[in-house]
N, C-alpha and C positions, 0 to 999 in steps of 0.2 A: 838445811844448814844443820850440821851435827852439834851436839851440845858444847862439846870443846870449841866449836867454831863460833857459837853464840858468845861464850865467854870471852873468846879473842876479840869478837866484834865489839863487845861492850867496854874493852879495855883499850882499844884502838883509838887513840886521841882523835883521829879524822872521821871516825864513825860512831864513836861512843855517845849515848844520850847524857852522859855525865859531864859536867863543864870542866875545861882544863884549869889546873891550879895556875895561878898568876903569882908573880914575884911580890912579897910583901915589901914595905918601905923598910929600907936598911938591911934587907935579906941578901946575903951572898948567893951567887950563882949556885955554889956546892951545897948551901943549905937547902936551896929550892930544889936542887936535883934529889937530894936525900929525902925531903919531904914528898916529893913525886914518887919517888920508888916506893916508900911506905905506903902511900895512897894506893898505889897500883896493886902491891901485894895484898893489902887489906881488901881491896875492891874484888880481887880473884878469889880470895877466900870466902868472901860474902856471896859472890855469883855462885860458887861451887857448893856452898852450904844451901841456898836457895833451890838449886838444880837437884841436889842429892836428897833434901828432906823436904822442904816446903811444897814443891811443885807436886810431888807424889802424894801429899796429903791432900791438897786442894783440888787436884785436876778433876777428880770425879764429882766434887761437890759443885764447883763453880764451872759455868758454860762461858768460859772467856775465849772470845774470838778476836779479840783486840791485838795490834801488834805493840811492842813496846813504846813506840812513838805516839801511838793513840792514847795509851794509858798515861805517858807522861804529858801530852797535851791536855788530856782530862784533870789530871792533878793540878797542872799550872793554872788552868782556867778555873777550877773549883777552890783551890786553897791559896792561890796567890794574893 
């Protein structure tokens, strides 16, 4: 999967490891839509930042062979 494909995968609500935003009490549909759009834009910026800066810094230092799902499962199990 290409780097852009990974970002798209992370932002796709069907495959994303991030939970979907849900409507808050007394929140209009348009407000939820706007909040979701802002969340997706910020998520894309974060994913690109990690890809462009963080990954290149740690890839040679850390021997990580886990998938994103394995990492999330470990974090949930360890810190939940």
